ROFIVO-13241 format. One line per field, with one value per residue (C-alpha): x, y, z; chain; residue number from 1; residue in one letter. Coordinates in nm, 4 decimals. Last residue first. Example, Ala and Ser with C-alpha at 12.3 -4.5 7.8 and 13.67 -1.06 7.14 Angstrom:
<martors>
px [1.3670 | 1.2300] $
py [-0.1060 | -0.4500] $
pz [0.7140 | 0.7800] $
unit [A | A] $
pos [2 | 1] $
code [s | a] $
</martors>
This chain:
<martors>
px [-3.8194 | -3.6600 | -3.3980 | -3.0284 | -2.9676 | -3.2646 | -3.1592 | -2.8020 | -2.9145 | -2.8465 | -2.5737 | -2.6221 | -2.7355 | -2.4365 | -2.1805 | -2.0290 | -1.6711 | -1.4331 | -1.3160 | -0.9863 | -0.7663 | -0.4784 | -0.4681 | -0.5412 | -0.6260 | -0.3542 | -0.1248 | -0.1533 | -0.0770 | 0.2327 | 0.3508 | 0.3116 | 0.4880 | 0.7775 | 0.7993 | 0.8009 | 1.0715 | 1.2870 | 1.2517 | 1.3432 | 1.6386 | 1.7783 | 1.7354 | 1.9527 | 1.8960 | 1.5413 | 1.3024 | 1.0743 | 0.7142 | 0.5849 | 0.7729 | 0.5765 | 0.2481 | 0.3433 | 0.4317 | 0.0947 | -0.0876 | 0.0882 | -0.0031 | -0.3655 | -0.3656 | -0.2374 | -0.4888 | -0.7840 | -0.9450 | -1.3158 | -1.3480 | -1.4460 | -1.0995 | -1.1086 | -1.1864 | -0.8858 | -0.6658 | -0.7793 | -0.7331 | -0.3756 | -0.2955 | -0.4461 | -0.2496 | 0.0755 | 0.0100 | -0.0784 | 0.2390 | 0.4463 | 0.2807 | 0.3353 | 0.7011 | 0.7514 | 0.8606 | 1.2017 | 1.2486 | 0.9717 | 1.2220 | 1.3625 | 1.6094 | 1.7660 | 1.9486 | 2.2709 | 2.4927 | 2.2961 | 2.1186 | 2.2792 | 2.1580 | 2.4672 | 2.2715 | 2.1758 | 1.8585 | 1.5723 | 1.4379 | 1.0871 | 0.8462 | 0.5765 | 0.6417 | 0.8667 | 0.7884] $
py [-2.0337 | -1.9253 | -1.6593 | -1.7232 | -1.3951 | -1.4440 | -1.7997 | -1.6739 | -1.4226 | -1.0579 | -0.8810 | -0.5081 | -0.5407 | -0.7600 | -0.5159 | -0.5996 | -0.7156 | -0.5109 | -0.7051 | -0.8888 | -0.8896 | -0.7120 | -0.9527 | -0.9250 | -1.2386 | -1.2785 | -1.4514 | -1.1520 | -0.9115 | -1.1109 | -1.1229 | -0.7474 | -0.6751 | -0.8976 | -0.7260 | -0.3803 | -0.4844 | -0.6353 | -0.3217 | -0.0977 | -0.3224 | -0.2850 | 0.0899 | 0.0973 | 0.1982 | 0.0670 | 0.2602 | 0.0094 | 0.1186 | -0.1007 | -0.3957 | -0.3735 | -0.3522 | -0.6534 | -0.8499 | -0.7727 | -0.8566 | -1.1927 | -1.2552 | -1.1638 | -1.4126 | -1.6881 | -1.6063 | -1.6094 | -1.3063 | -1.2413 | -0.8635 | -0.8072 | -0.7920 | -0.4115 | -0.4287 | -0.6555 | -0.4108 | -0.1194 | -0.3295 | -0.4082 | -0.0395 | 0.0597 | -0.2150 | -0.0966 | 0.2644 | 0.1545 | -0.0569 | 0.2424 | 0.4681 | 0.2092 | 0.1753 | 0.5505 | 0.7403 | 0.8924 | 1.2435 | 1.5031 | 1.7882 | 1.6620 | 1.9256 | 1.8977 | 2.1844 | 2.1218 | 2.2879 | 2.5095 | 2.3346 | 2.3386 | 2.5285 | 2.7522 | 3.0530 | 2.8639 | 2.6635 | 2.7433 | 2.4549 | 2.3233 | 2.3647 | 2.5270 | 2.4469 | 2.6774 | 2.7505] $
pz [-2.1780 | -1.8517 | -1.8247 | -1.7887 | -1.6051 | -1.3721 | -1.2829 | -1.2207 | -0.9574 | -1.0428 | -0.8493 | -0.7930 | -0.4299 | -0.3405 | -0.4806 | -0.8144 | -0.8153 | -1.0229 | -1.3238 | -1.3039 | -1.6135 | -1.4379 | -1.1484 | -0.7796 | -0.5843 | -0.3210 | -0.5694 | -0.8033 | -0.5174 | -0.4211 | -0.7833 | -0.8294 | -0.5005 | -0.6083 | -0.9456 | -0.7863 | -0.5383 | -0.8114 | -1.0221 | -0.7279 | -0.6416 | -0.9932 | -0.9732 | -0.6609 | -0.2982 | -0.2635 | -0.0377 | 0.1361 | 0.1928 | -0.0897 | 0.0596 | 0.3836 | 0.1934 | -0.0207 | 0.2947 | 0.4521 | 0.1277 | 0.1187 | 0.4836 | 0.4089 | 0.1220 | 0.3499 | 0.6238 | 0.3880 | 0.2270 | 0.1913 | 0.2235 | -0.1396 | -0.2919 | -0.2793 | 0.0913 | 0.1445 | -0.0494 | 0.1665 | 0.4798 | 0.3759 | 0.3162 | 0.6511 | 0.8283 | 0.6676 | 0.7704 | 1.1247 | 1.1457 | 1.0397 | 1.2953 | 1.5703 | 1.4730 | 1.4960 | 1.1873 | 1.2372 | 1.3646 | 1.3892 | 1.3595 | 1.0272 | 0.9141 | 1.2564 | 1.4230 | 1.6187 | 1.3616 | 1.1220 | 0.8345 | 0.4945 | 0.1895 | 0.1559 | 0.2848 | 0.6014 | 0.6234 | 0.8578 | 1.0669 | 1.0064 | 1.2979 | 1.0871 | 0.7226 | 0.5262 | 0.1629] $
unit [A | A | A | A | A | A | A | A | A | A | A | A | A | A | A | A | A | A | A | A | A | A | A | A | A | A | A | A | A | A | A | A | A | A | A | A | A | A | A | A | A | A | A | A | A | A | A | A | A | A | A | A | A | A | A | A | A | A | A | A | A | A | A | A | A | A | A | A | A | A | A | A | A | A | A | A | A | A | A | A | A | A | A | A | A | A | A | A | A | A | A | A | A | A | A | A | A | A | A | A | A | A | A | A | A | A | A | A | A | A | A | A | A | A | A] $
pos [115 | 114 | 113 | 112 | 111 | 110 | 109 | 108 | 107 | 106 | 105 | 104 | 103 | 102 | 101 | 100 | 99 | 98 | 97 | 96 | 95 | 94 | 93 | 92 | 91 | 90 | 89 | 88 | 87 | 86 | 85 | 84 | 83 | 82 | 81 | 80 | 79 | 78 | 77 | 76 | 75 | 74 | 73 | 72 | 71 | 70 | 69 | 68 | 67 | 66 | 65 | 64 | 63 | 62 | 61 | 60 | 59 | 58 | 57 | 56 | 55 | 54 | 53 | 52 | 51 | 50 | 49 | 48 | 47 | 46 | 45 | 44 | 43 | 42 | 41 | 40 | 39 | 38 | 37 | 36 | 35 | 34 | 33 | 32 | 31 | 30 | 29 | 28 | 27 | 26 | 25 | 24 | 23 | 22 | 21 | 20 | 19 | 18 | 17 | 16 | 15 | 14 | 13 | 12 | 11 | 10 | 9 | 8 | 7 | 6 | 5 | 4 | 3 | 2 | 1] $
code [d | s | g | i | r | d | r | l | p | v | q | q | e | a | s | e | r | r | k | r | h | r | n | f | g | a | q | a | l | l | k | s | i | t | n | a | t | r | v | a | d | e | n | r | q | p | k | h | m | s | l | e | a | a | r | q | l | m | e | r | e | a | a | g | v | k | g | g | l | e | a | v | w | g | e | v | k | a | a | i | r | a | r | r | q | a | i | r | e | r | g | d | p | n | g | s | v | g | p | p | f | r | g | d | a | q | r | q | a | q | g | h | v | q | m] $
</martors>
């Protein structure tokens, strides 16, 4: 299926001389930064919105690493492990329960009950 603006390939699967297979070119720096910022904000929202500067920096670095395309399998594993460690240090962990929203939380005195 050809997408609008995508160049037609020759019979041998190659693109004709002087025609790009990627007409939009490289991703712009501003677009990349916006994608990273959106990913960080999504993680911050999932953590409840209360994130310090150090945690935000870790999330920023994890988002940058998640967009990196490793060349070797070994690098892919290292990248995944590093992202996992950064997210854990920022407040994510696999045993974490989702935080209840403020209107669903019951005060401690009501949960304990009075005798």
